[in-house]
PAMAR-783575 format. One record per residue: residue number from 0; x, y, z of N, C-alpha, C in turn. Coordinates in pm, 1 decimal. Example, Ala and Ser with C-alpha at 12.3 -4.5 7.8 and 13.67 -1.06 7.14 Angstrom:
// PAMAR-783575
> 0,1319.0,-569.0,780.0,1230.0,-450.0,780.0,1320.0,-330.0,780.0;
> 1,1285.0,-225.0,708.0,1367.0,-106.0,714.0,1290.0,3.0,787.0;
END
This chain:
// PAMAR-783575
> 0,498.1,-1912.3,-142.6,456.3,-1773.3,-156.7,573.3,-1682.3,-118.8;
> 1,616.3,-1594.7,-209.2,728.6,-1507.2,-176.9,680.8,-1385.3,-98.1;
> 2,777.7,-1303.5,-54.0,745.2,-1189.8,32.2,650.8,-1091.6,-35.9;
> 3,673.1,-1065.7,-163.9,590.5,-967.4,-234.2,444.9,-1013.6,-244.0;
> 4,424.9,-1140.7,-274.7,287.5,-1191.7,-281.6,223.0,-1190.8,-143.5;
> 5,299.3,-1229.1,-41.5,247.5,-1228.0,94.8,199.1,-1088.9,133.1;
> 6,280.6,-988.9,103.1,244.7,-850.6,136.7,120.2,-806.7,60.9;
> 7,115.3,-835.0,-68.5,0.3,-794.3,-149.6,-128.3,-860.8,-101.1;
> 8,-119.8,-989.7,-68.0,-237.9,-1060.8,-17.5,-287.2,-999.4,114.1;
> 9,-194.0,-970.1,203.9,-236.3,-914.5,333.5,-288.9,-772.5,317.3;
> 10,-224.2,-692.5,234.5,-269.1,-554.3,215.3,-408.7,-548.9,155.1;
> 11,-441.8,-645.6,70.0,-574.3,-647.8,7.8,-685.5,-664.6,110.4;
> 12,-652.9,-717.7,227.8,-753.2,-733.4,333.8,-787.3,-600.8,400.7;
> 13,-711.5,-496.7,370.6,-736.2,-366.5,431.9,-844.7,-286.1,361.3;
> 14,-894.9,-336.6,249.5,-1001.4,-265.1,179.9,-1135.9,-319.8,223.8;
> 15,-1236.2,-234.8,218.9,-1369.7,-271.3,264.7,-1471.1,-259.3,152.3;
> 16,-1577.4,-336.0,164.1,-1681.9,-338.7,62.9,-1733.7,-197.0,34.1;
> 17,-1742.2,-162.7,-93.6,-1797.5,-34.2,-134.5,-1697.7,79.1,-143.3;
> 18,-1571.3,54.3,-108.0,-1473.2,162.0,-109.5,-1420.8,193.2,-248.9;
> 19,-1376.1,317.9,-265.9,-1294.2,356.4,-380.3,-1149.0,338.4,-336.1;
> 20,-1072.5,258.5,-411.3,-938.5,219.4,-369.3,-837.4,252.1,-478.9;
> 21,-729.6,318.9,-441.1,-620.2,345.6,-534.3,-503.8,254.3,-501.8;
> 22,-449.9,190.4,-603.4,-333.0,104.8,-588.9,-213.3,174.0,-651.9;
> 23,-112.1,200.7,-572.0,4.0,273.1,-620.5,91.9,189.2,-711.2;
> 24,192.0,254.7,-766.2,286.0,191.6,-859.5,364.8,81.4,-788.9;
> 25,396.2,-25.4,-861.8,480.6,-131.5,-807.5,400.6,-240.3,-737.7;
> 26,448.1,-283.8,-622.9,387.8,-394.9,-551.0,239.2,-376.6,-522.4;
> 27,190.3,-256.8,-491.1,46.6,-242.8,-463.8,-43.8,-287.4,-578.4;
> 28,5.0,-277.5,-702.6,-79.9,-315.4,-816.0,-123.6,-461.2,-808.7;
> 29,-42.9,-545.6,-745.0,-77.3,-687.6,-733.7,-196.4,-710.3,-641.8;
> 30,-228.8,-614.2,-557.5,-340.9,-630.3,-464.5,-473.1,-651.2,-537.7;
> 31,-481.9,-602.3,-661.0,-606.2,-618.7,-738.5,-643.1,-764.9,-755.9;
> 32,-543.1,-852.7,-754.9,-568.7,-995.5,-775.9,-609.1,-1067.6,-648.3;
> 33,-605.7,-997.3,-534.1,-629.6,-1064.2,-406.2,-740.7,-1001.0,-323.4;
> 34,-824.1,-918.5,-386.6,-938.5,-863.4,-314.7,-1025.3,-979.5,-267.2;
> 35,-1061.9,-986.2,-139.4,-1137.4,-1101.0,-88.2,-1270.9,-1122.2,-160.8;
> 36,-1308.9,-1246.5,-175.1,-1438.0,-1280.2,-236.5,-1549.7,-1212.9,-156.8;
> 37,-1644.5,-1156.9,-228.1,-1757.2,-1091.7,-163.6,-1734.9,-945.5,-131.0;
> 38,-1611.7,-898.2,-147.1,-1580.6,-757.0,-124.3,-1575.0,-687.2,-259.6;
> 39,-1664.2,-595.3,-280.9,-1670.4,-522.1,-407.6,-1618.6,-381.0,-385.8;
> 40,-1512.1,-347.1,-455.5,-1453.8,-214.2,-444.9,-1444.5,-152.2,-583.9;
> 41,-1430.3,-22.5,-586.8,-1409.4,50.9,-711.7,-1261.6,86.9,-716.4;
> 42,-1184.9,14.2,-799.0,-1042.1,42.6,-810.5,-1021.6,163.7,-901.0;
> 43,-944.4,259.6,-851.6,-917.2,382.7,-924.2,-770.8,387.9,-961.3;
> 44,-742.8,410.8,-1088.2,-605.6,424.7,-1135.3,-577.7,571.4,-1161.8;
> 45,-465.5,621.1,-1110.9,-439.8,765.1,-1118.9,-423.9,816.2,-1261.7;
> 46,-394.9,726.3,-1357.9,-383.9,773.3,-1495.3,-519.1,790.2,-1562.3;
> 47,-629.2,759.1,-1489.4,-761.4,793.6,-1540.2,-856.3,679.2,-1566.1;
> 48,-886.8,602.7,-1462.2,-978.8,490.5,-1479.7,-1045.1,455.2,-1347.2;
> 49,-1172.9,420.1,-1354.5,-1246.7,367.3,-1239.7,-1299.9,229.0,-1274.7;
> 50,-1301.8,141.6,-1174.1,-1355.8,6.2,-1185.5,-1269.0,-84.1,-1273.0;
> 51,-1139.7,-87.5,-1237.8,-1052.5,-186.5,-1299.4,-1068.2,-318.2,-1223.7;
> 52,-1029.7,-425.9,-1289.2,-1042.7,-557.6,-1229.7,-909.0,-627.4,-1217.0;
> 53,-908.8,-759.5,-1200.6,-783.7,-835.1,-1187.3,-700.3,-828.9,-1314.9;
> 54,-575.4,-869.5,-1304.5,-486.1,-875.2,-1419.5,-542.2,-973.3,-1522.9;
> 55,-548.9,-934.3,-1650.6,-601.8,-1026.5,-1751.8,-507.7,-1143.4,-1776.3;
> 56,-563.4,-1252.7,-1823.7,-481.3,-1367.7,-1861.0,-403.3,-1334.9,-1988.0;
> 57,-288.9,-1400.5,-2004.9,-206.9,-1377.8,-2122.3,-288.0,-1402.0,-2248.5;
> 58,-290.8,-1305.3,-2337.1,-367.7,-1315.1,-2459.7,-498.8,-1240.3,-2454.1;
> 59,-545.2,-1207.9,-2332.3,-671.7,-1135.3,-2316.7,-650.3,-986.1,-2293.2;
> 60,-525.0,-942.6,-2286.5,-497.1,-802.8,-2256.9,-530.6,-712.9,-2375.3;
> 61,-561.2,-587.5,-2344.6,-587.9,-485.3,-2444.5,-482.5,-376.4,-2425.4;
> 62,-404.3,-349.7,-2527.7,-294.6,-254.0,-2517.1,-342.4,-113.0,-2482.4;
> 63,-470.5,-84.5,-2504.7,-523.7,47.8,-2473.3,-562.0,63.0,-2326.2;
> 64,-565.8,-48.5,-2252.0,-609.8,-43.5,-2112.6,-495.9,-83.3,-2020.1;
> 65,-444.6,14.3,-1944.7,-334.0,-13.6,-1854.1,-345.9,67.5,-1727.2;
> 66,-276.7,22.8,-1622.4,-279.2,95.5,-1495.5,-165.5,197.5,-1489.9;
> 67,-145.5,256.8,-1373.0,-44.9,361.4,-1358.9,96.7,310.6,-1383.4;
> 68,116.5,178.6,-1372.2,247.4,121.1,-1398.4,264.1,72.3,-1540.7;
> 69,162.8,96.0,-1626.0,169.4,51.8,-1763.5,136.9,-95.2,-1782.0;
> 70,91.0,-162.0,-1676.6,56.3,-303.5,-1684.4,-87.3,-320.1,-1733.2;
> 71,-116.4,-428.6,-1806.0,-252.3,-447.4,-1858.3,-352.9,-470.9,-1746.9;
> 72,-474.3,-419.9,-1767.8,-581.3,-434.7,-1669.8,-707.9,-483.6,-1738.6;
> 73,-799.0,-533.5,-1658.9,-933.2,-562.3,-1707.6,-1024.4,-448.0,-1664.7;
> 74,-1130.3,-429.4,-1738.9,-1230.1,-329.1,-1704.8,-1359.6,-400.7,-1668.1;
> 75,-1414.0,-368.4,-1551.9,-1537.8,-430.3,-1507.8,-1657.2,-358.0,-1569.6;
> 76,-1773.0,-421.0,-1563.4,-1895.4,-359.9,-1615.0,-1919.0,-227.5,-1543.5;
> 77,-1940.7,-121.9,-1622.2,-1960.8,10.7,-1565.1,-1834.3,93.0,-1552.1;
> 78,-1720.9,39.9,-1598.6,-1593.6,111.3,-1588.0,-1595.6,241.7,-1666.1;
> 79,-1514.6,336.4,-1620.7,-1504.1,466.0,-1687.9,-1357.6,499.8,-1708.3;
> 80,-1326.6,556.8,-1826.0,-1191.2,602.4,-1857.3,-1198.5,752.5,-1885.1;
> 81,-1104.2,827.7,-1828.0,-1109.6,973.6,-1839.4,-968.7,1029.0,-1828.8;
> 82,-954.3,1161.2,-1841.9,-820.0,1218.2,-1842.7,-763.6,1228.2,-1701.0;
> 83,-633.1,1246.8,-1693.7,-564.1,1244.5,-1565.1,-604.4,1361.6,-1476.4;
> 84,-643.9,1473.0,-1535.7,-686.9,1587.8,-1455.1,-810.6,1552.2,-1373.3;
> 85,-905.2,1483.7,-1436.4,-1025.2,1442.2,-1364.1,-991.3,1337.9,-1257.9;
> 86,-895.1,1252.1,-1289.1,-852.5,1151.5,-1192.4,-799.2,1216.9,-1065.2;
> 87,-720.8,1324.0,-1083.4,-665.7,1389.5,-965.3,-768.7,1476.4,-893.9;
> 88,-875.5,1512.6,-959.6,-987.0,1576.9,-888.9,-1050.5,1478.4,-791.3;
> 89,-1059.0,1351.7,-833.0,-1110.9,1247.1,-744.2,-1020.3,1232.3,-622.7;
> 90,-888.5,1227.7,-646.2,-792.6,1208.8,-536.7,-789.4,1330.7,-445.2;
> 91,-773.1,1448.0,-501.8,-760.5,1569.0,-421.1,-891.4,1607.0,-354.0;
> 92,-1001.5,1559.0,-410.5,-1132.4,1588.3,-352.0,-1167.8,1500.0,-234.6;
> 93,-1079.1,1407.3,-199.9,-1103.6,1321.4,-84.9,-1198.0,1206.2,-111.5;
> 94,-1212.2,1166.9,-239.3,-1308.1,1062.8,-275.0,-1247.4,922.1,-274.7;
> 95,-1116.3,912.3,-252.4,-1051.4,780.9,-241.2,-1054.9,738.5,-94.6;
> 96,-1119.1,626.2,-67.8,-1128.6,578.6,70.6,-996.5,521.4,120.6;
> 97,-933.2,437.6,38.1,-808.7,372.8,79.3,-707.1,378.4,-34.2;
> 98,-585.6,418.5,-1.8,-474.1,412.9,-96.9,-370.8,315.4,-42.4;
> 99,-327.7,221.4,-126.3,-222.1,127.7,-90.0,-97.5,168.2,-167.9;
> 100,5.9,209.1,-95.2,124.5,265.8,-157.9,249.4,187.8,-117.6;
> 101,338.8,166.4,-212.6,468.1,110.3,-181.5,552.3,213.6,-109.1;
> 102,650.0,166.8,-32.2,736.1,258.0,42.8,880.0,208.3,43.0;
> 103,973.2,302.5,51.2,1114.1,270.3,71.9,1144.6,264.6,221.2;
> 104,1081.3,355.8,296.2,1092.0,361.0,441.3,961.9,415.4,498.0;
> 105,930.7,373.6,619.6,825.7,438.3,698.7,881.1,451.2,840.5;
> 106,818.0,537.2,920.0,867.0,549.2,1057.6,753.7,549.6,1157.7;
> 107,791.6,555.4,1285.4,694.0,540.6,1392.8,601.4,659.9,1407.1;
> 108,627.3,766.0,1332.0,541.0,883.9,1333.2,439.1,881.3,1218.8;
> 109,444.9,776.9,1135.4,354.5,770.6,1020.7,407.0,842.9,898.9;
> 110,535.4,884.0,902.9,595.6,946.3,785.4,630.0,838.4,683.3;
> 111,626.0,874.5,556.8,655.0,779.6,449.0,751.1,841.4,348.7;
> 112,847.9,761.8,305.1,940.7,800.0,197.5,928.4,693.8,89.6;
> 113,886.8,734.1,-29.0,866.0,631.0,-131.7,903.9,674.4,-272.8;
> 114,987.0,778.7,-285.0,1011.1,825.1,-421.4,1158.2,852.7,-455.2;
> 115,1243.6,871.1,-355.9,1381.1,911.3,-385.9,1478.6,838.9,-295.5;
> 116,1588.0,792.8,-355.0,1697.0,732.9,-279.4,1827.1,771.7,-347.0;
> 117,1941.2,758.6,-279.4,2068.3,801.2,-340.4,2089.4,740.9,-479.0;
> 118,2111.9,827.2,-575.2,2136.3,783.3,-711.9,2012.1,760.1,-794.5;
> 119,1895.0,775.8,-732.3,1770.2,749.8,-807.0,1659.4,837.4,-751.6;
> 120,1618.6,936.0,-830.4,1510.2,1025.6,-790.3,1419.0,1049.1,-909.7;
> 121,1328.9,954.1,-937.7,1245.6,963.8,-1057.5,1134.0,1066.8,-1049.2;
> 122,1111.3,1124.2,-933.0,1000.9,1217.7,-915.4,892.2,1155.9,-829.4;
> 123,822.6,1239.1,-754.8,725.7,1191.1,-657.3,596.7,1140.8,-720.1;
> 124,560.2,1194.4,-836.0,438.3,1149.6,-902.4,314.0,1178.9,-821.1;
> 125,214.0,1091.5,-836.1,86.3,1114.0,-770.0,85.1,1082.7,-622.6;
> 126,193.3,1025.3,-570.4,195.4,988.1,-428.2,175.4,1108.3,-337.7;
> 127,226.3,1225.1,-377.5,213.9,1342.1,-290.8,68.5,1383.8,-275.5;
> 128,-15.0,1352.5,-372.8,-158.0,1381.5,-362.0,-229.6,1271.3,-285.1;
> 129,-190.8,1146.7,-309.2,-258.9,1033.4,-246.8,-237.5,1029.5,-96.3;
> 130,-117.5,1064.9,-47.9,-92.4,1053.7,96.1,-180.1,1149.3,177.5;
> 131,-227.4,1255.1,115.4,-314.3,1348.1,187.1,-458.3,1347.4,135.2;
> 132,-477.6,1303.7,10.5,-613.2,1302.7,-43.7,-693.9,1181.1,-2.0;
> 133,-627.0,1066.7,19.2,-697.8,944.5,56.8,-734.6,948.1,204.6;
> 134,-847.6,886.2,236.7,-893.9,884.3,374.9,-811.2,788.9,461.6;
> 135,-757.8,682.5,401.7,-670.4,588.2,473.2,-555.3,551.3,382.4;
> 136,-434.1,551.2,436.9,-314.5,516.1,359.8,-251.8,391.2,420.2;
> 137,-236.3,289.0,336.1,-170.9,164.5,375.3,-35.0,161.6,306.3;
> 138,72.6,162.4,384.3,207.8,156.4,328.6,255.3,12.4,330.1;
> 139,305.1,-36.0,216.5,353.5,-173.1,208.6,499.4,-174.6,164.0;
> 140,578.1,-262.5,226.3,720.7,-272.6,195.7,776.0,-397.1,264.3;
> 141,890.1,-444.3,215.0,956.5,-553.4,284.5,1016.7,-500.4,414.0;
> 142,1017.8,-584.9,515.6,1052.2,-540.2,650.4,1197.1,-494.4,661.7;
> 143,1287.0,-559.2,586.7,1429.6,-527.4,593.7,1487.1,-509.8,454.3;
> 144,1597.2,-436.5,446.7,1664.7,-422.4,317.8,1753.8,-544.0,292.9;
> 145,1825.0,-544.8,181.7,1903.7,-662.0,143.9,2018.9,-689.7,239.8;
> 146,2052.2,-589.6,323.5,2158.1,-608.1,422.9,2103.3,-643.7,560.4;
> 147,1972.3,-662.3,567.8,1910.3,-698.3,694.5,1874.5,-582.0,783.9;
> 148,1887.7,-459.3,733.2,1854.3,-341.3,812.7,1704.8,-313.5,809.0;
> 149,1650.9,-271.1,921.2,1508.9,-240.5,930.7,1470.6,-125.3,837.9;
> 150,1354.4,-138.9,774.5,1297.6,-29.8,694.7,1180.5,36.1,767.4;
> 151,1154.9,-12.2,891.1,1054.7,48.0,979.0,1134.9,122.4,1085.6;
> 152,1145.1,253.3,1072.0,1245.0,331.6,1144.5,1184.8,421.3,1253.4;
> 153,1272.7,469.3,1339.6,1230.9,572.6,1433.4,1201.4,701.5,1357.6;
> 154,1287.8,733.9,1261.7,1269.9,852.6,1177.5,1320.4,819.5,1037.8;
> 155,1242.0,850.7,936.8,1283.3,826.7,798.8,1410.4,904.7,767.1;
> 156,1496.7,843.9,686.4,1621.1,907.7,645.6,1615.2,959.6,502.3;
> 157,1529.5,903.8,422.0,1517.1,945.4,282.6,1420.7,1063.0,270.7;
> 158,1422.1,1134.8,157.4,1327.4,1244.8,137.3,1183.4,1196.8,153.1;
> 159,1105.2,1273.8,227.3,968.9,1231.6,260.2,870.4,1257.8,147.5;
> 160,771.8,1170.6,142.1,655.6,1190.4,55.5,544.7,1260.4,132.6;
> 161,529.8,1224.0,259.2,425.7,1284.1,341.7,456.6,1270.4,489.8;
> 162,413.4,1370.2,566.2,430.0,1369.6,711.3,304.5,1314.6,778.5;
> 163,324.1,1221.8,871.1,212.9,1165.9,949.7,96.6,1125.8,859.7;
> 164,128.8,1061.4,749.2,27.9,1030.5,648.3,-20.1,885.9,652.1;
> 165,57.5,795.6,711.6,29.6,652.4,704.2,-58.5,607.9,820.9;
> 166,-154.4,520.9,789.9,-242.6,464.1,892.5,-209.3,319.8,926.9;
> 167,-169.1,243.2,825.0,-137.8,101.4,842.3,-7.3,71.3,769.1;
> 168,78.5,-11.0,831.6,202.1,-57.2,767.5,193.6,-208.8,756.1;
> 169,216.5,-259.7,634.6,214.2,-404.0,611.1,348.1,-446.8,552.5;
> 170,414.1,-541.0,619.6,533.2,-604.8,564.7,506.4,-754.8,560.1;
> 171,603.2,-832.1,512.3,586.4,-977.1,511.3,604.6,-1037.3,649.9;
> 172,649.4,-955.5,745.4,673.1,-1001.9,881.8,566.7,-956.6,980.4;
> 173,506.0,-840.4,953.8,420.2,-781.3,1056.0,321.5,-681.3,997.8;
> 174,221.0,-650.5,1079.1,125.3,-544.5,1048.2,121.5,-449.8,1167.3;
> 175,142.4,-320.7,1140.6,138.4,-217.8,1244.2,25.7,-119.4,1215.9;
> 176,-38.4,-75.4,1320.9,-130.0,38.2,1312.0,-55.8,161.3,1360.4;
> 177,-73.0,273.9,1290.5,-8.5,398.6,1330.9,-109.2,481.0,1410.0;
> 178,-74.8,514.7,1532.8,-162.6,594.7,1618.1,-91.5,723.8,1657.2;
> 179,-162.9,811.5,1724.8,-102.3,936.4,1771.4,10.4,909.5,1870.1;
> 180,5.9,793.7,1935.7,107.4,759.0,2035.0,219.0,671.2,1978.9;
> 181,213.2,640.3,1848.7,316.8,558.7,1788.1,262.2,431.9,1726.1;
> 182,349.5,335.9,1702.6,311.7,212.4,1633.6,255.4,108.5,1730.6;
> 183,155.3,36.7,1681.2,97.2,-75.0,1755.0,111.1,-199.4,1668.4;
> 184,180.2,-299.8,1719.6,195.7,-425.9,1647.2,68.2,-506.3,1660.7;
> 185,-0.3,-528.3,1547.2,-126.8,-600.2,1549.5,-113.1,-745.9,1508.1;
> 186,-19.6,-775.6,1416.7,-2.5,-911.0,1366.9,144.7,-938.1,1339.5;
> 187,181.7,-1064.3,1348.6,316.9,-1106.4,1308.5,305.1,-1237.3,1232.3;
> 188,397.7,-1259.2,1141.1,397.1,-1381.8,1061.6,398.7,-1503.6,1153.3;
> 189,334.3,-1609.9,1107.8,323.9,-1731.9,1187.1,461.7,-1775.7,1237.5;
> 190,469.8,-1805.3,1367.2,595.7,-1849.7,1425.9,679.7,-1737.8,1483.5;
> 191,643.5,-1612.3,1456.4,719.5,-1498.8,1507.4,648.4,-1437.7,1628.0;
> 192,725.2,-1404.3,1729.9,672.3,-1340.7,1850.0,697.7,-1190.1,1842.7;
> 193,633.3,-1111.9,1930.0,664.7,-969.1,1934.7,813.3,-941.8,1956.6;
> 194,880.0,-1025.5,2036.8,1024.2,-1006.5,2057.9,1102.9,-1030.8,1928.9;
> 195,1056.7,-1126.2,1846.8,1121.9,-1148.8,1717.3,1109.1,-1024.9,1629.2;
> 196,992.7,-961.6,1632.3,970.7,-841.1,1552.2,1055.6,-725.5,1605.0;
> 197,1067.9,-714.6,1735.8,1153.8,-608.8,1793.0,1298.7,-622.9,1746.0;
> 198,1343.3,-746.8,1732.0,1481.8,-772.1,1695.2,1514.5,-726.1,1553.6;
> 199,1412.6,-710.6,1467.8,1436.6,-671.9,1328.6,1374.8,-535.6,1294.4;
> 200,1328.6,-463.9,1397.9,1259.6,-336.8,1377.3,1327.3,-226.3,1456.7;
> 201,1369.9,-120.2,1386.8,1432.8,-8.8,1457.4,1330.8,73.4,1535.3;
> 202,1210.9,88.8,1479.8,1109.0,173.0,1541.9,1061.7,115.1,1674.5;
> 203,1015.9,202.6,1761.3,952.6,160.2,1885.5,807.0,123.4,1856.5;
> 204,754.9,28.5,1930.8,612.9,-6.4,1917.1,563.4,-75.4,2043.3;
> 205,431.7,-73.9,2058.9,367.0,-152.0,2163.9,289.2,-263.1,2096.6;
> 206,249.2,-361.9,2174.6,178.3,-478.0,2121.1,29.8,-464.7,2150.3;
> 207,-52.1,-485.7,2048.3,-197.0,-475.9,2063.7,-248.9,-582.0,2159.9;
> 208,-354.9,-549.3,2231.4,-417.4,-645.6,2322.3,-468.3,-767.8,2247.0;
> 209,-513.0,-745.0,2123.2,-566.0,-855.6,2042.1,-464.7,-901.7,1936.9;
> 210,-336.5,-887.2,1967.4,-229.8,-932.9,1878.0,-256.0,-1077.0,1832.4;
> 211,-232.9,-1102.3,1702.6,-260.9,-1235.0,1648.3,-162.9,-1268.8,1535.8;
> 212,-172.2,-1392.1,1486.7,-91.8,-1432.2,1372.1,-136.5,-1356.4,1248.3;
> 213,-44.3,-1336.0,1158.8,-63.3,-1269.2,1030.3,-178.6,-1333.3,952.9;
> 214,-271.8,-1250.6,907.1,-387.3,-1301.3,831.8,-362.2,-1292.1,681.4;
> 215,-403.6,-1392.3,608.4,-396.1,-1389.0,462.5,-533.0,-1410.2,399.6;
> 216,-635.5,-1423.6,479.8,-772.8,-1438.2,427.6,-870.9,-1393.7,534.6;
END
């Protein structure tokens, strides 16, 4: 299991039965394939769809049905397709319970940067609405960049998407809860101790009383 699949599997555990859930562009879209058995959620796509399902098998896709990343989707019984204006009424109206968003950086204050980096600024898109419209924001990203530098920072360095917007941070190494007092380390990958996580994390954090191994189911 690679880092991206590990992150998507763990992030999918953050949704609860009956919720309306938005999956952001990129890695979050894979979470649709890992919703736990017995948990029924209404997946909302910002381009205008409710009740999407797992990724279709090759040959079963319909070119007219795609998610915000342009990837093929399945539609569950009762699904609805509508224009993007109505979709953003759902988001801005506070009707999304959980949004799972990819990030370039997050910090110990719950700030998130996920749209612009040097040499590449494609535009913020719907993330600026989701970080404040959703009731809970789960930020997912790999723990370190390709040079081994922490992406969980004391303060974000890239242009921000939202201030104090993140509730949960999921990487392939750890899970943090964001509180008013800072980050709380709740889980670490099997074999890693809190000290191991400190060694690869720039941000300050405390360890939860019920700290445990990383859950994938």
